[in-house]
Structure formats: structure tokens, C-alpha cells
C-alpha positions as CSV (number, residue, x, y, z in Angstrom):
1,M,82.0,93.5,125.0
2,S,83.8,91.6,122.6
3,E,87.5,92.9,121.3
4,H,86.2,94.2,118.3
5,D,83.8,96.8,120.7
6,V,87.1,97.2,123.2
7,Y,88.7,98.4,120.4
8,I,86.1,100.2,118.9
9,A,85.6,102.2,122.1
10,G,89.4,103.0,122.0
11,A,89.5,105.0,119.2
12,S,88.7,108.9,118.8
13,E,85.1,109.6,119.1
14,E,84.9,111.0,115.0
15,L,86.9,107.6,114.1
16,R,84.4,105.8,115.7
17,P,81.5,105.5,113.0
18,L,83.5,105.3,110.4
19,L,85.0,101.8,112.5
20,E,81.4,100.5,112.6
21,Q,80.4,100.9,109.5
22,V,83.1,98.7,108.5
23,R,83.1,96.1,110.5
24,T,79.0,96.1,110.0
25,Q,80.4,95.5,105.8
26,L,82.7,93.1,106.6
27,A,80.8,91.1,108.5
28,G,77.7,91.1,106.2
29,A,80.6,90.7,103.3
30,L,82.4,87.3,104.7
31,P,79.0,86.0,106.7
32,E,81.5,82.6,107.6
33,A,84.3,84.6,109.3
34,E,84.7,84.7,112.6
35,E,86.5,88.2,114.3
36,V,89.4,88.1,115.3
37,V,91.8,90.9,117.2
38,K,95.8,90.0,115.9
39,Y,98.7,92.8,115.8
40,N,96.4,95.0,118.2
41,M,94.3,95.1,114.9
42,P,90.8,93.8,114.4
43,G,90.1,91.3,111.5
44,F,87.5,88.6,110.0
45,E,89.9,85.2,109.7
46,V,88.4,82.3,107.4
47,S,89.8,79.1,108.1
48,G,92.8,80.5,109.8
49,S,93.4,83.5,107.8
50,I,92.8,86.9,108.0
51,V,90.9,88.0,105.2
52,A,90.9,91.7,106.3
53,G,91.4,93.7,109.0
54,Y,91.0,97.4,109.8
55,A,92.6,100.1,112.5
56,A,92.3,104.0,113.5
57,F,95.1,105.8,113.8
58,S,94.6,109.7,114.6
59,R,93.7,111.3,111.5
60,Q,92.3,108.2,109.4
61,C,91.7,104.9,109.6
62,G,92.7,101.7,107.2
63,L,91.2,99.0,105.8
64,Y,94.1,96.3,105.5
65,L,93.4,93.1,102.4
66,S,95.7,90.7,100.4
67,P,97.9,92.6,98.7
68,G,95.7,90.6,95.1
69,A,92.4,92.6,96.4
70,I,93.9,95.8,96.4
71,T,95.8,95.2,92.8
72,A,92.8,93.7,91.3
73,L,90.5,96.9,92.6
74,A,92.9,99.7,92.3
75,D,90.9,101.5,89.9
76,D,87.4,101.2,91.9
77,I,90.0,102.8,95.0
78,A,91.3,105.7,92.8
79,A,87.5,105.9,91.6
80,A,86.2,106.6,95.4
81,G,89.1,109.2,95.9
82,L,91.2,106.7,98.3
83,K,95.1,106.2,98.8
84,A,96.0,102.7,98.8
85,S,99.0,100.8,99.5
86,K,100.2,97.7,98.9
87,T,98.3,95.8,101.4
88,G,95.7,98.8,102.8
89,V,93.0,101.5,102.0
90,T,93.4,104.6,104.1
91,F,90.2,107.0,104.6
92,S,88.4,109.6,107.1
93,P,85.7,110.9,108.3
94,R,86.6,114.1,105.4
95,K,86.8,111.3,102.3
96,P,85.0,107.6,104.0
97,I,85.4,104.8,102.1
98,P,81.9,103.4,100.7
99,N,80.1,100.4,102.1
100,A,80.1,98.5,98.9
101,L,83.4,99.6,98.0
102,V,84.0,97.6,101.4
103,R,82.4,94.5,101.0
104,I,83.6,94.2,97.2
105,L,87.4,94.2,98.7
106,A,86.3,92.0,101.6
107,Q,85.3,89.3,98.6
108,A,88.6,90.0,96.8
109,S,90.6,88.9,99.4
110,R,89.4,86.1,100.3
111,N,89.0,85.0,96.7
112,D,92.5,86.4,96.0
113,L,93.5,84.4,99.1
114,G,92.0,81.1,97.8
115,L,89.3,80.7,100.8
């Protein structure tokens, strides 16, 4: 069992499907990335830099990326009805993050980091 599997298994039952979905989309968008866990958060690393990470909290999940990716896709995030901080997008079972948005954000984060 990988560290990502252990992390997901430790999340609440209602959030696990969201975490699996995000993990699958990130793996597809970043095929050259290595799955890592840093700062107790699963992420995808390319050339020593974390391109994207995800986490579960009590009632929601977060997808964490470069600030440039969040800024560049702020309209897409808002159009999906999601809230964003400087480096993350939060989502929940009631308001999941669209698969296509995860992939676009991951690619934008990689590009923003120059990888």
C-alpha cells in the first residue's frame, strides 16, 4: 500500500471517493510525476518540485497548486462554483471539483513552475 493509499484510507468515508478522483486525474495530467507525501499531504512531484497536492479535512477537500495556476484559472474555478485561496481550491461531496478542471489546473501549475 502506497503512502497515498494510506492517506486516503485515513480520510472520512464520504471524502475518500473525492480524493481517489483527484489522485487519478492528477496522475493522468502529470504522467512524469512521482507520488510523494510531504508535510503530511499527498502530492505529485516533478524534478524536485511539488506541482500539485491534495488533502482531506473534516468536511471538505483541497487541491493545492502554484499561485500562478490559481490566478490564471480563477474564472474557471468560479464557474465551477468553487472557492479558491492563493494556492488552493476547496471542494466537497456536495460540490465536487470537475475532472477536467483538476487536469487543467495541474498542467497550469506545472507550466507556472517551469517544469
